[in-house]
N, C-alpha and C positions, 0 to 999 in steps of 0.2 A: 538077208542080203545086207552087205556092208555098203555104207554110203561113200566110203573112200574109193577112188577109182583111178585106174591107170589110163593112159591115153586111149587104148583100145576099148577099155570099159566105158570111157566117156562117149566114144562114138556109138557103141552099142546102147548105152543109156539114152542117148539122144534119139536114135532110131526107134527104140522101143517106146519111148515117151511120145514121140510124134504119132506113131501108129496107134497107140492106145488112146491118146487124146482124141484123135480124129474119129476113131471107130466107136468110142463109147460116150462121147459128150453130146451126141445129137438128140437123144431121148432122155426124158427124166428118169431117174433111177427107180427101180421097182422095190428095192429093199434098203434097209438101213445100212447093210454091209456094202451095197453098191454105191450108195451116197458117200459113205466113208472112203471107199476105194477111189471115187472121183476126186475127193479132197487129197488123198494120198498121191494120186497121179499128178495133181497140180504141184504139190510140194516137191515130189521127186523131180518133176520137170524143172522147177526153180533151182534145185540143187545141181542138176545137170546143165543148167544154163540153156534149156530148150525153150523156145517161144511157147507161152501159155495163154496168149490172148483169146483164142477160141474157147478154151476151157474156162477162163475167167468170165467171159461173156455168158456162157451157159450157166455157170454157177449163179451169177447175178440175176439172170432171167428166172431161174428156179426160185431163188430167194424172194424175188419181187412178186411172183405170181401166186396169189393166194389159192389158186385152184390146183397147184402141183402138190401131190401127196405121194407117199410111198404106198405100196400094195396093202399095207396094214392100216391105212388111213392116216398115218402120222403126217402132219404138214411138213413140207420142206421149208423150213424157216430158219431164222438166225439162231434159235436155241439148238436146233439140230446141227447147224454149221458149227456153233461153238463147241458142242459135245464132240464132234468129229475132230476139230482142231486140237482140243485139249487132250484127247486120247490118242493122238497120232503116234506118240512114242510107244504105245502098246501094240500098234499094228505094223510099224516099220522097224525092223531090227537094225540097230546101229552098233558099231563097235568103236570104242575110243572116244576121247574128249572132242577131237576135231569133228567126227561124224555127228556126235550129239549136238555140237554147236551149229553145224550146217543144218541139221534137222530143225532145231529151234528157230534159227534165223529164217529159214524158208517158210516155216509155219507162221511166224510173225508177219513176214512179208506178205503172204497170201491173205491173212486176216486183215491187215491194214489196207490192202488193195481192195478187198471185198467191201469193207466198211466205208472206205473213202468214196467209192463210186455209187453207193446205194442211198 
């Protein structure tokens, strides 16, 4: 998926992000892939200029709760978050320098927001 968007793609991006965030952020992730996908959705929502307050609240809650673990027993902690943020470009395909810049900016913005509030 390319991160550059036309106006129609912006609307679709925002609708999909809102739906995905609302549907998937309520429960803790079961797998590392689901946790990474929640990070990806937050970054994608930031790129699309979609509100991400609910998703950020859930991420913060997971990171602060020592009892939240993945199905394999891996704790949902800042090390897992950092791994997901640092490898986001491997999971989200982008084309062009502008898209890469958007991805890096949104990833940094998400990380700064998570660390600032915890």
